[in-house]
N, C-alpha and C positions, 0 to 999 in steps of 0.2 A: 579364770581367776588364778592368780599366782599363789602358790603355796610355798611354805618355807621348809627346807630340808637340811639335814646334817649328814655329812660324810665323815665317818670316823674310821681311821685306818691304823693298823699295827704292823710293825716291821722290825727286822733286826737292824741294829745300828751298824752300818757298813760305810765308814767314812769315804773310802775310795769310790764306791759306786755313787754315793750321795753327791760327791764333788762334781761328777759329770751329769747327774740327773736333776739336781736342784735348778739349774738354769732352764732346763727343758720344762720342768714343772711350773716354774714361775711364768714362763712364756705361754704355756698351755692355758693356765688359768687367766692370764691377762687377756688372751684372745677369746676365750670361751666363758669367762666368768659371767654368770647370770646376774641379775639385779640383786642387790643386798649381799654381795659376796664378802665374806670375811674368813680368815683362816690362819693357821700356822702350826708349827710343830709342838709336841709336848716337850717340856723342859729336858726330860731325860732322853729325848730323841728316839723313843720307842714307837713313834708314830705321830699322828697329828689329827686335827679336826678342822673341817671347813663347813661353813653354812652359807646357803644361797637360796634364791627363789627359782622355782620352775613351775611349769603348768601341771605336772603330774609325776608320780613315782617313776614311771618308765623313762621319762625324759631325764630325770635326775640321775637314774642309774646309768644311762648311756653317757652322760657327761662324766660321771665318775669313772666309768670303765675306760675312758680315754686318757685319764691321768697317766703321765709317764711313769710314775712309781708303780702303778698297777700294771701297765702294759709291759714293763721290764721285769716284772716278777719280784720287785723289791718288797712290795706289800705282801705280807703273809696272810692277813685277814682284814676284812673291812665290812662295814655295813652302811647302808643309806636308809635313813628313816625320815618320815615327815615329822616336823616339829611344830607343835601347837604352841606358839609363843603366847604366853598369858601375861607377861610382865615386861614393860618397856618404860624407859624414862625419856 
């Protein structure tokens, strides 16, 4: 059964690095995005949040570890949590 997860990450705003990594991150998530994927940056560019479906926490963690921002060290801190969605329209 698919579960819903949230990937929340925090980073320093480094425009030069972001300019080269944003296309790689978009491509990564387009290729690897599980079902129900949605995400984007925080307005102040201090990080971002993505939500998606996966079978379990280990799978969700592996997907997030492959994110180019994480792999390149741009992300200073992140967490992945299962989200129990209780309200939808």
